[in-house]
N, C-alpha and C positions, 0 to 999 in steps of 0.2 A: 504494500499500499504506500502511496505517495500522497502526502497532503501539504497544503500551503497554510502557514500560520500567519495570521495578521494581527499586528499590535499598534496601538495608538502611538506609542513612544511618549517620551517625557522631555520637557525642557522647550525653550524657545524655537529650536530648529524644528522639533516634531510639530509644534503648533503651526509654524509657518507652512510645513510640508502638507499637513492636512488642509489648511486653508487654500493653498495654491492648487491642490488637486481636487478639492471639493470632495473629500473623502474622509471617512471617520478614521482612517489608518495612516500611518506614516512610515511603516516597515512591514516587509514580508520576508519570510524564511521558509525553507522547504524541509519537511520531516519525512523520513524514509523508515518504514517497518522492514527490518532485515529478516532474512530466512532464520535467523536465530532467535526471533521473537523480541528482539531489542529495537529500540528506536535510536536513529542517528539524525542530527539536525545539520543542515548546510545553511549557515548564517553569514551574510556579508556585512561586516562590522565597520562602518565609516569611522566611528570613534576609535577603533583599534587599528585602522588601516590594513584590514586583512579579511580573507575569507576563512571561516573555521568549519571544519567537519568535527562535530562534537557530540557528546551525550546530552540528553535533555536537561533543562534547568526548570525550576518551578514556574517561571514566566511562560515557558513553551506550553505547559499544560493548561494555562489559562487563556491562551490566544484564541481568537476566532478562527475557524478552520473551514477550508474548502477542499474538496476532492474532486476528481474528475467525474463527470456525468456517466461516461462509459467506462466499464472495467478495463483495466490495462492487463495485457498479457505479461506473464512473468519475465520473459526475455526483454520486454521493453523497460520493465521496472528495474531489472538488473543492469541494463545498459545506462539508464539514467543514474542509478546509485553509483555505478562505477565512475561515470563522468563526475558526479558531485563529489566523490571522495578524492578525485584527482585535482580538484580545485583548491584543496586545503593549502593554506599558506599564501595564496596569491593575493595581490593587493586590491584596494578599494579604487574605483574609477572616479576619482574627484573631478577630472576634466570632462568625463562622460556626464556626470550628474549636473555639472555646471552648464554644459551645452543643452542638456535635457531641460533644465529649469529655465534657461533663457530662450528655449525653442530655437536654437541655432542648428542649421544644417551642418553635417560633418563633411570633410573633404574625402576624396577617394582613399587617401592614406589612413584616415582615421576610421573609415568604414572597413578597411582591410583588417584592423584590429578586432573587429566583431567576429571574424571567423575563428575557426578552431586554433587552439594553441595560444589564445590570448592570455594575458597575465593580470588583467584588472577587470573588476566588475562593480555594479551597484545592485542592490537587493532586487528590484523588480525585473531588471534585466536578467539576472540569474535565474529567477523563478520562471521567466518566459522560456530561457534556454532549456531548463530542466523538463519543462512541459513538452517541448519539442523533441528532446531526446527520448521522451516516454511515448512518442507518437501522437501527442494530443496538442497541436498548435493552438495557443490561446486565440489567435487571430490570424487569418489568412493573409492580410495585406499589411502586416506590421512587422517591422524589424525589432530585434531585441532591445536595442538602445532606445526605442521609441516607447517602450512599455512602462507605464507609471504603476505606482501601487494601486491607484484606482483602476487602471485597465485590468491588472491582474485580478482584483476584487470582482469586477462585473463581467469577466469573461463568460461567454455563453456555453463554454464546454465544461463549466464546473458548477457544483452545487454545494451548499453549505450543510455541514454535518456537525454532531457534537465532537468535540475535540477528543481524538482517541489516544493522544500521546500519553503514555504511562511512564512515571518516574519510577525507576528501580534502582536501589542503591544510593539514592541521593540522601544526604544527610541534611535535614532541616531543623531549625531551631523550634521548640515548643513554646507554648504561652509562658511556661515556667523558666524558660532560658535553657533547658535541657536540650540536647540534640537527639534526634530520633531518625531511624532509617524509614524512608517512605517506601 
C-alpha cells in the first residue's frame, strides 16, 4: 500500500503556503507499507535540506491520508518503493520551489534536471513522481515540478481514507512524563 500524508505545517512559511495554494495543507509526504508489514515514510524536508527515507513518527499517524482509487499491482508498488528508498539523502529543491511559487517557466537545462537521476526535490513534486512510478499519474498534462500540495490533494485518481500508518517501536512520552512503546 502507498498513501500520501498531508499536513498543515507550522509557522509563517506554512501559513503562507496554505494561503498561496488555497489549500488546508502545506506539506505532503508518502508512506509505504512494506512486505514486512512495517511502514516507511519518504519525506522531503526543506528545513533539513534533504530527502529522508525513515520510520514513522507520531505526526505521520495524525496526517490526513489519500490512497489511489484503483488498487496498485505489487510490482508497481515495489518499483515505487525502491525508487523512494533510493532518494534518501538527496537535497531539497529550493530553486524549484522558488520558481514554482513565482510561477516562472524553467529553461531546457532546468527541465532536464526533472528527469531520472536528479539530486533535488520538493515535497509535492516527489509525491507526483512516486505516483507515476506506481503507474498512477496524478494528472495527464502536468509535469512533476508543476504539482503543488493542493494539486496532489485534489487529484482525481485518489480518495481519502482513515490514516493506516501504524507506529511500532516508537517511544512516546506519557502524560506522567514516563516513556512508553507504542
